[in-house]
MILUMGU-662197 format. One record per residue (C-alpha): z, x, y; residue in one letter. Coordinates in steps of 0.1 Angstrom, whole numbers, plus 5000, padded with zeros to 4 digits. Each point is the difference from the previous one (the first is absolute). Layout:
% residues N
(rec (Z, X, Y), "A")
...
This chain:
% residues 152
(rec (5000, 5000, 5000), "M")
(rec (4992, 5012, 5035), "W")
(rec (5021, 4999, 5031), "N")
(rec (5006, 4970, 5022), "L")
(rec (4972, 4988, 5022), "D")
(rec (5005, 5002, 5038), "P")
(rec (5012, 4964, 5003), "G")
(rec (5026, 5004, 4972), "S")
(rec (5011, 5034, 5014), "L")
(rec (5007, 4983, 5034), "G")
(rec (5020, 4973, 4983), "G")
(rec (5021, 5025, 4981), "L")
(rec (5005, 5021, 5031), "A")
(rec (5013, 4969, 5019), "R")
(rec (5024, 4992, 4972), "R")
(rec (5012, 5035, 5000), "L")
(rec (5004, 4999, 5038), "N")
(rec (4979, 5032, 5004), "I")
(rec (4993, 5005, 5037), "D")
(rec (4967, 5018, 4996), "V")
(rec (4966, 4985, 5008), "D")
(rec (4984, 4986, 4968), "V")
(rec (4967, 5018, 5007), "N")
(rec (5019, 5033, 5001), "T")
(rec (5018, 4991, 4968), "L")
(rec (4966, 4993, 4984), "W")
(rec (4984, 5032, 5012), "R")
(rec (5029, 5020, 4986), "L")
(rec (5011, 4982, 4969), "T")
(rec (4968, 4981, 4989), "G")
(rec (5022, 4972, 4989), "G")
(rec (5023, 5021, 4978), "N")
(rec (5033, 4980, 4997), "P")
(rec (5021, 5030, 4990), "R")
(rec (4989, 5018, 5032), "A")
(rec (5008, 4969, 5020), "L")
(rec (5035, 4999, 4986), "V")
(rec (5005, 5038, 5007), "R")
(rec (4989, 4994, 5036), "I")
(rec (5025, 4972, 5003), "R")
(rec (5028, 5022, 4986), "V")
(rec (4991, 5033, 5016), "D")
(rec (4981, 4990, 5032), "G")
(rec (4964, 5009, 5006), "L")
(rec (5004, 5035, 5013), "K")
(rec (5024, 5011, 4972), "R")
(rec (4977, 4985, 4974), "W")
(rec (4970, 5019, 5014), "V")
(rec (5020, 5033, 5000), "E")
(rec (5017, 4996, 4966), "E")
(rec (4977, 4979, 4979), "E")
(rec (4966, 5011, 5014), "V")
(rec (5000, 5034, 5017), "L")
(rec (5025, 5017, 4977), "V")
(rec (4982, 4986, 4969), "V")
(rec (4966, 5012, 5012), "V")
(rec (5013, 5034, 5010), "R")
(rec (5015, 5004, 4965), "E")
(rec (4966, 4992, 4985), "L")
(rec (4983, 5026, 5023), "L")
(rec (5025, 5027, 4992), "D")
(rec (4992, 4996, 4963), "E")
(rec (4962, 4995, 5006), "A")
(rec (4999, 5032, 5021), "R")
(rec (5012, 5020, 4970), "R")
(rec (4971, 4988, 4979), "G")
(rec (4972, 4996, 5025), "L")
(rec (5008, 5029, 5023), "G")
(rec (4973, 5005, 5027), "E")
(rec (4982, 4969, 4987), "R")
(rec (5029, 4977, 5010), "L")
(rec (4987, 4987, 5033), "W")
(rec (4965, 4995, 4987), "D")
(rec (5013, 4981, 4970), "A")
(rec (5022, 4978, 5022), "L")
(rec (4971, 4993, 5023), "R")
(rec (4980, 4986, 4971), "V")
(rec (5031, 4980, 4988), "A")
(rec (5002, 4984, 5035), "V")
(rec (4962, 4993, 5002), "E")
(rec (4998, 4985, 4964), "N")
(rec (5030, 5002, 4977), "I")
(rec (4977, 4993, 4970), "D")
(rec (4981, 5033, 5007), "E")
(rec (5032, 5021, 5005), "A")
(rec (5006, 5032, 4979), "D")
(rec (5013, 4990, 4966), "Y")
(rec (5031, 5023, 5001), "S")
(rec (5009, 4986, 5034), "L")
(rec (4997, 4964, 4987), "K")
(rec (5022, 5009, 4971), "Q")
(rec (5027, 5013, 5024), "L")
(rec (4996, 4969, 5022), "M")
(rec (5005, 4978, 4970), "L")
(rec (5030, 5021, 4989), "K")
(rec (5016, 4996, 5035), "H")
(rec (4991, 4963, 5001), "N")
(rec (4977, 5004, 5030), "I")
(rec (4971, 4984, 4984), "I")
(rec (4994, 4977, 4970), "L")
(rec (4972, 4995, 4976), "Y")
(rec (4984, 4966, 5002), "I")
(rec (4995, 4987, 4966), "T")
(rec (4998, 4969, 4979), "G")
(rec (4999, 4963, 5010), "Y")
(rec (5005, 4994, 5037), "K")
(rec (5020, 4968, 5008), "V")
(rec (4990, 5002, 5037), "S")
(rec (4973, 5014, 5022), "E")
(rec (5007, 5036, 5010), "L")
(rec (4999, 5006, 5038), "P")
(rec (4969, 5016, 5014), "R")
(rec (5018, 5028, 5018), "E")
(rec (4994, 5038, 5004), "R")
(rec (5030, 5006, 4978), "W")
(rec (4986, 4981, 4970), "V")
(rec (4972, 5015, 4979), "G")
(rec (4982, 4987, 4969), "E")
(rec (5023, 5017, 4975), "R")
(rec (5029, 5013, 5021), "Y")
(rec (5021, 4987, 5029), "A")
(rec (5028, 5013, 5021), "Y")
(rec (5033, 4984, 4990), "Q")
(rec (5006, 4992, 5037), "I")
(rec (4976, 5006, 5029), "P")
(rec (5027, 5021, 5017), "A")
(rec (4992, 5028, 4975), "Y")
(rec (4963, 4998, 5008), "Y")
(rec (5007, 5001, 5038), "H")
(rec (5024, 5029, 4996), "T")
(rec (4975, 5021, 4980), "L")
(rec (4973, 4991, 5025), "K")
(rec (5021, 5011, 5029), "L")
(rec (5010, 5032, 4982), "M")
(rec (4964, 5008, 4992), "V")
(rec (4990, 4994, 5036), "E")
(rec (5027, 5024, 5012), "K")
(rec (4996, 5023, 4970), "A")
(rec (5038, 5001, 5000), "N")
(rec (5028, 4982, 4981), "T")
(rec (5022, 4999, 5031), "R")
(rec (4995, 4964, 5010), "V")
(rec (5028, 4982, 5018), "T")
(rec (5010, 4964, 4997), "V")
(rec (4988, 4994, 5035), "E")
(rec (4966, 5016, 4994), "E")
(rec (4996, 4980, 4968), "F")
(rec (5009, 4967, 5018), "L")
(rec (4976, 5008, 5029), "E")
(rec (4972, 5009, 4976), "A")
(rec (5004, 4967, 4981), "T")
(rec (5000, 4976, 5029), "R")
């Protein structure tokens, strides 16, 4: 089963009393209910730092050891089209729960978004947006403020 659609996401956000614009929540969570609950508990900025930026940095620390000089090129491909990303990078991304493999019977229509490919999708769009920003900067030092500005 896929995540909540934007309308259902908005309904859950209202029930959880989350004081963040629904469009922002959709851009960052893609309707992921677990992410929404974490935002409610931790607040948006803390969630971005602890559940998004830290997780992606951990992935990149491990990926750098395996890909070395090819890291930024491999990440650029992953941002442009996750299906075409380097196999070893996708395996690490699966291990770190950054992406998922789309398989089997689909009970709902998958969103047509940049973070969803034919065979793979980012678990939450925030991971995609983080990697995109890091690739643009060629640097893993992304602040919460930079992230939020880039995803507006």
